[in-house]
N, C-alpha and C positions, 0 to 999 in steps of 0.2 A: 424787232420790228424794223422795217425798212429793207432796202436793196442789198447793202453790204453787211448785213447781220451775220455774225459768225455762228449762230445757232448754239450758243453755249448752254450747258446744263445749269439749271438753277435749283438750289435746295432751300428748304425752309424746315428747321428742325430735323435735319437728316432725312427729310423725304424729298424725293425729286419732284419738282413741279412739272406737270405735263405740258407739252407744247401743243398749242392750238393754232390753227391757220386762219381762223375768223372767229369773231365774238360779236354778239349782238347787244349793243348797249344803248338804252333809251330808244330802242327802235331803229337803230342805224347800225347795218352790218359793217364792220371795220375788218379788212383782211390784213394779214401780215405783209403783203406786198403793197398795201395802201392803194390798191385799185378798187373802183366803185362800181364795177360792172354787176356784182352780185347784189348790191343795193339797188341799182337801177332795175334789174330783173325782178326783185322782190317787190318794189314799189309798183312796177307796171302790172305785175301779176295781180296784186291786191286791187288796184284801180280797175283793171279789166273785169275782175269778178263783180265789183260794185256796178260797173256799167251793164253787165249782164243781168243783174238783179233789177236794175231800173228798167232795162228793156223788156224784161219778162212781166214785171208787175205794174207798170204804169201805162195806161191806155192813152192818157192825155199827152200828146207829144208837142204841145205848143212851145213857142219860144220861151215864154215866162217860166213854164213848168221845168223844161229841160235845163235852162240856165240856173234856176234856183237849186236843183238837184245837183247839177255839175259843181257849182261854186261851194256848196255846203257839204257835199259828200265825197267827191272825187278830187278836186284840186287840192284840198288840205293834204291828202296823202301824197301827192306829187310834189308838194313844197315843203313837206316837213323836214327840218333841219337842212334845208337845201344850201345853207350857208357853209355847211360842213362838207357835204359830199357833192356839191355841184360838179357835174362832169363836164369835161371840155372835149371829150371824144365824140366824133360825129355820130358813131353808132349808138352810144347811150342817149345823146340828144334826140336822134331820130326815133329811138325806142320810146322815149317819154312823150314825144310830141304825137306819136301815133295814138295814144290814149286820148288826147283832145281832138284829134282828127276824127277817131270813132265817135266820140261823144257829140261833135257838131253833126254828124250824119243822122243822129237820133231825132232831130227837129223835123217835123212833118213839113214837107214841101220844099226843102232845101237839100235833100239827100244827095242829088246828082250835081250840085254846084261844085265849083272849084273851091278847094280848102280856103284859100285867101278870101274869097267872096263870102264863104260861110262865116268866116271869123269876123269880117267887116259887118255883115248883117247882124251878128249876135253881139257886137261890141267887145270882142275878146282880142287879145293879142297873142302872138306865138309865145309858148312857154319859155323859150330860150331868151327872147326879148324881155319877158316879164322878170325873169330872174335878175337881169342886170339893171332894171329900173331901180331908181332909189326909193320909190314909195312902197316897195315890197315890205311887209312887216318883218321886223328883225327878231 
């Protein structure tokens, strides 16, 4: 694991242990280079699927309904084990933030507003700001 790993062969009972480049443990994808881009893509993919389900199956697009669905179904996926895999790369942060951007557009009447105005109206904060706040559940 890590950058300077010599990639030695390891044996257990004279059987060589196979080398893996990524492992999913407790729902978090850990790669051998310790980069979190695969985890970010997997989280965003799952969250976008759930947003699609909400969009197709809920006719009521009021603020209260969308906020309740977002906070209970989508945001937990985006914040699961975030203390471990919190990305500092702009591309990953933007990728995760696009999920919330898409979710705020579901609310009827504010689809065409600027993102920051939608967040203010809904009482939400940007996800990167939320991750650094001290009141995020640990």
